[in-house]
Every structure is written in C-alpha cells, then in structure tokens.
C-alpha positions in Angstrom: -0.1 0.0 -0.1 3.0 2.4 1.0 4.9 3.7 -1.8 8.8 4.3 -1.6 8.4 7.8 -1.6 5.7 7.8 1.1 8.4 5.8 3.2 10.9 8.1 2.9 8.8 10.8 3.9 8.1 9.2 7.2 11.7 8.3 7.7 12.2 12.3 7.3 9.3 12.8 10.0 11.2 10.5 12.0 14.4 12.2 11.7 13.0 16.0 12.2 10.6 14.7 15.0 13.1 13.1 17.1 16.2 15.0 16.7 13.8 18.3 17.9 13.0 16.3 21.2 16.6 16.2 21.6 16.9 12.4 21.3 19.3 10.6 19.4 18.4 7.0 20.5 18.6 4.6 17.6 15.6 2.8 19.3 13.4 5.8 20.0 13.6 6.5 16.1 12.7 3.2 14.8 9.9 3.3 17.2 8.5 6.3 16.3 9.3 5.0 12.2 7.2 2.0 13.1 4.4 3.3 14.8 3.9 5.6 12.1 3.9 3.1 9.4 1.3 0.9 11.6 -1.0 4.1 11.8 -0.9 4.2 7.9 -2.9 1.2 7.8 -4.9 2.2 11.0 -6.1 4.9 8.8 -6.9 2.5 6.0 -9.1 0.5 8.0 -10.4 3.5 9.7 -11.9 4.7 6.3 -12.9 1.7 4.6 -14.9 0.7 7.6 -17.1 4.1 6.9 -18.9 1.7 4.4 -19.6 -0.8 7.3 -20.9 2.0 9.4 -23.1 3.7 6.3 -24.3 0.4 5.6 -25.2 -0.3 9.5 -26.9 3.5 9.7 -28.9 3.2 6.5 -30.5 -0.3 8.2 -31.2 1.2 11.3 -33.0 3.9 9.1 -35.1 1.4 7.3 -36.0 -0.5 10.7 -37.0 2.8 12.1 -38.8 3.7 9.3 -40.9 0.0 9.8 -41.7 0.8 13.1 -42.7 4.8 12.4 -44.8 3.0 9.8 -43.6 5.8 7.4 -45.4 5.3 3.6 -42.3 6.7 1.9 -39.4 4.9 2.8 -36.1 6.5 2.7 -34.9 6.0 -1.1 -31.0 6.2 -0.3 -30.9 4.0 2.7 -32.3 1.3 0.2 -29.8 1.9 -2.3 -27.2 1.5 0.3 -28.7 -1.5 1.9 -29.0 -3.3 -1.6 -26.0 -2.3 -3.0 -23.8 -5.8 -2.9 -20.5 -4.0 -2.6 -21.4 -2.0 0.7 -23.0 -5.3 1.7 -19.4 -7.2 0.9 -17.7 -4.5 2.9 -20.1 -4.2 5.7 -19.8 -8.1 6.7 -16.0 -8.8 5.7 -14.2 -10.4 8.3 -10.6 -8.8 7.7 -12.3 -5.1 8.0 -13.9 -6.5 11.5 -11.3 -8.1 12.9 -8.9 -5.6 12.6 -11.0 -2.7 13.8 -11.4 -5.1 16.6 -7.8 -6.1 17.4 -6.3 -2.3 17.2 -9.3 -1.0 18.8 -10.5 1.6 16.6 -13.5 3.2 17.5 -13.7 6.3 16.1 -16.8 5.8 14.3 -18.5 4.7 17.7 -17.5 7.8 19.7 -18.0 10.4 16.5 -21.0 8.9 15.0 -21.6 12.4 13.6 -19.4 12.2 10.9 -21.3 9.1 9.5 -24.5 10.6 9.8 -22.8 13.6 7.9 -21.4 11.3 5.2 -25.0 10.0 4.9 -26.5 13.3 4.8 -23.9 14.2 1.7 -24.6 11.1 0.2 -28.5 12.0 -0.2 -27.7 15.5 -1.6 -25.4 14.0 -4.4 -27.4 14.4 -7.9 -25.4 11.4 -9.1 -26.8 9.1 -6.9 -30.5 9.9 -7.7 -30.6 7.8 -10.9 -28.8 4.7 -9.1 -30.7 1.5 -8.9 -29.2 -1.3 -7.2 -29.1 -4.8 -8.8 -29.7 -3.5 -12.3 -26.0 -4.4 -13.3 -22.8 -5.0 -11.6 -21.1 -2.0 -13.3 -23.6 0.4 -11.6 -23.3 -1.0 -8.4 -19.6 -0.7 -8.2 -19.8 2.8 -9.5 -22.3 3.8 -6.6 -19.9 2.3 -4.3 -16.8 4.2 -6.0 -18.3 7.4 -6.1 -19.6 7.6 -2.5 -16.2 7.5 -1.4 -14.5 9.6 -4.3 -16.8 12.4 -3.6 -18.3 12.1 0.1 -15.0 10.8 1.9 -12.5 11.6 0.1 -13.0 15.4 -0.6 -14.7 15.8 2.9 -12.7 19.1 4.5 -14.6 18.2 7.7 -13.1 14.6 7.6 -9.4 16.2 6.9 -9.7 18.4 9.7 -10.9 15.4 12.2 -8.1 13.2 10.7 -5.4 16.1 11.2 -6.5 16.5 15.1 -6.6 12.5 15.6 -3.1 11.7 14.2 -0.9 14.3 12.3 0.8 11.7 10.3 -2.5 10.8 8.9 -2.4 14.1 7.0 0.2 12.8 4.6 -0.8 9.2 4.6 -4.6 10.4 3.3 -4.0 11.1 -0.3 -2.1 7.4 -0.6 -4.6 5.6 1.4 -7.6 7.1 -0.5 -6.0 6.2 -4.1 -5.5 2.8 -2.4 -9.1 2.2 -1.4 -10.8 3.6 -4.8 -8.2 1.3 -6.9 -9.1 -1.7 -4.7 -12.9 -1.1 -5.4 -12.9 0.0 -9.1 -10.8 -4.0 -9.3 -13.2 -5.6 -7.3 -15.9 -8.0 -9.4 -18.0 -9.4 -6.5 -19.7 -11.4 -9.5 -16.6 -13.2 -10.3 -14.7 -13.2 -7.1 -15.5 -12.4 -3.7 -11.8 -12.3 -2.7 -10.1 -8.6 -1.9 -6.6 -8.5 -0.5 -6.4 -6.3 2.5 -3.4 -4.7 3.6 -1.5 -5.4 6.8 1.6 -4.1 8.4 4.5 -6.2 8.0 7.9 -5.6 9.9 9.5 -7.8 7.4 7.9 -6.4 4.3 10.2 -4.8 1.5 8.8 -1.1 2.2 9.3 -1.3 6.0 12.8 -2.9 6.1 13.6 -0.1 3.5 12.7 2.5 5.8 14.2 0.6 8.9 17.6 0.4 6.9 17.4 4.0 5.8 17.2 5.3 9.2 19.8 2.6 10.8 22.4 3.9 7.8 21.3 7.9 8.5 21.6 7.7 12.4 25.0 5.1 12.5 26.5 7.6 9.8 25.3 10.6 10.8 29.3 12.3 11.4 30.4 11.0 7.7 27.3 12.0 5.8 27.4 15.9 7.3 31.2 15.5 6.3 30.5 14.9 2.8 27.6 18.1 3.0 30.5 20.5 4.1 32.1 22.2 1.2 29.3 21.0 -1.6 27.3 24.0 -0.3 28.6 27.2 -1.7 27.6 30.6 0.3 25.9 28.1 3.0 27.0 27.1 6.4 25.4 24.2 7.6 23.8 26.5 10.3 22.1 28.4 7.6 20.8 25.2 5.9 16.9 24.9 6.9 16.7 21.3 9.4 14.2 19.8 6.9 17.1 19.9 3.8 19.9 19.2 5.9 17.8 15.7 6.8 16.9 15.3 3.4 20.6 15.9 1.9 21.5 13.0 4.7 18.9 10.9 3.5 19.7 11.1 -0.1 23.5 10.7 0.4 23.1 7.2 2.0 21.0 6.3 -0.8 23.8 7.3 -3.1 26.4 5.7 -1.0 24.4 2.3 0.3 21.2 1.5 -1.3 22.9 0.3 -4.8 19.5 -1.0 -6.3 18.4 2.5 -6.4 19.6 4.6 -9.5 21.2 7.7 -8.9 18.7 9.8 -10.7 15.7 8.2 -9.3 17.2 9.4 -5.9 18.0 12.9 -6.9 14.4 13.3 -8.4 12.5 11.8 -4.9 14.4 14.1 -2.7 13.2 17.4 -5.1 10.1 16.2 -5.1 9.9 15.7 -1.3 11.7 19.0 -0.8 8.6 20.6 -2.9 6.1 20.0 -0.6 8.1 19.5 2.7 10.4 22.3 2.7 10.9 26.1 1.5 10.2 27.1 -1.8 13.7 27.1 -3.1 14.5 23.9 -1.4 14.2 21.8 -4.4 16.9 23.9 -6.4 19.3 23.7 -3.6 18.9 20.1 -2.8 19.4 19.9 -6.8 22.4 21.5 -7.1 24.1 20.1 -3.9 23.0 16.3 -4.5 24.1 17.0 -8.4 27.8 17.7 -7.6 28.1 15.0 -4.9 26.8 12.3 -7.2 29.0 13.6 -9.9 32.0 14.1 -7.2 31.1 10.3 -6.1 31.0 8.6 -9.6 34.7 10.5 -10.8 35.9 9.2 -7.4 34.2 5.5 -8.1 32.5 5.4 -5.0 28.9 4.9 -6.4 28.0 1.1 -6.7 24.8 0.8 -8.5 23.2 -2.4 -9.6 20.2 -3.5 -10.8 17.2 -1.8 -12.4 16.3 0.1 -9.4 13.1 0.8 -7.3 11.1 3.8 -6.5 
C-alpha cells in the first residue's frame, strides 16, 4: 500500500521529530517510524470501515421507518442496503477483525461524521438515478463515487484526521487512492476475494525505511562531512533543518542503496523538498546532490546495480 516515496517521508518525519525532542537514540527513532507506518494501516481500516458504518446506519433507518410505519421510505437507505459492494465491505471479516484488534472505535465515538457522510450522499444528484442490482457496473460505480465524492473530498474529515493523528494527513491521499483502486478492481460477481493490506515489519517497504534510519543515524558524522564544502555560500547552520535531513538521506541512498539509480534518488528528494521544505529548497538540494553524485562517480564511490525501485 505504501510507496517508497511515502516511506522516505516517514523516515524524514522520524528524523525531524526525534531530533527536535533532543533524542538521538536509534530505538526511539525506529519506534517512531514503525508506529507511523502502523498508523497508516490504521487509517486504511478506519476509512474503509466507513462503508460498514454507513450500511448499518441505512439498515437502522429502514428498521425505524418500519416501526414508525412511514409511507415513503428513505430511497438512499434502500439503495445502500441493496448495494452488494456496501454489503460485502460491511460483512467482511478482515475489516471487523482489524478494527477490533486495534481498538479503532472512532465512528462509535464520533458518529456525527457517519451521519454527515449519509447526508452528503443523499444530496448528490449523481446517486438519484442509481438503482441497485440492475448491473454490476452501476453497483460498483455507486460504491466508488460515494468514497470519491463524500469521503475523500470531505474537509471536515480532513480536519478530524489532522486532530487525531498528525501523520494521517500525509497518509490520506495515498490511502484514498489505494481504496479507490481496490474497489474499482473488485468484481464481486466473479470473485468475492479482496486483498487487504496489513502491517508487516519484514515487508520490503518497511525494511527499506528501517535500513535508511540505521544508515542515517549510524553514519551521521560521515554524511554531514560529505555535505561540507558542497554547499557554496551556505554554512551548515544556515541550511534548513528539513533540507539537511533530506540531504543526509539522499547521500545515504547514493552510497549504500545500490539498487536505486542515482537519478531516481535525486528526483525523489526534489519532489519531497517541494512539498515539505522552503520554496527554493528543491533548487538548492538539486544543485548539492548533482555535485555530490558527480564527485562520487568520479572517485568510483557509486556502486549501483539492478534496475532500481522507486
């Protein structure tokens, strides 16, 4: 679920956060990093469980209408309950088990968000012409558009996630994209299987981040010495904290991660700098890394092999 760039960002956040708390202990940083990765998966299950909560909310509306003998039932509730994708996600054991294991009870404590998603759904013209069960494509589209328009675009949800867990703001676009791809590719007429992501300390992405942290921390003095003399008109004290961290990470990639091509490393850190540092940081980092990589190449210090991974 997580990309190499996203892992790089989490490593950057770990190095920045812990260093500003005055801690340089490797275990502290590894714990911060792994917890941040775990929280990404928590966010995935928190968001995909919205389907379950909306489905239950619709069921309760229908039951209440029956008790009160409403002559005009809620059309959106009927559409949700009869949508096979909502039903599938509501009843899937993997989602329920993870929510229970990690004690993710946000939508029980903050049920007004589920109510707001439901209200948003009823106000969308796109859903008025939807009739469940006519064909699989329409059922899937209804499920996809609910998430895309009511969940992913919710400013209220964005603010809520920011208050609950700061790193979730960086995870939000990645997780949204992953969920939408999952649902779009799911065809429950042919298969009711769905591959759910789970945190794995031994996964390629997670170990990449752990290796990066180990290298940056254990080789910190060496990495800093590589930067000195390569930043004309800039003393180390004048380099933005984030830029300094990104440079150290990038240099460690150049020297110790042989499967990652030089150009990939430089491009990745330029993009991260654009989003997380000062307006001119990407230009500064590009110049420094370009000089350093050429110097490493000239001295035979680059040991790159394989096709490389982002």
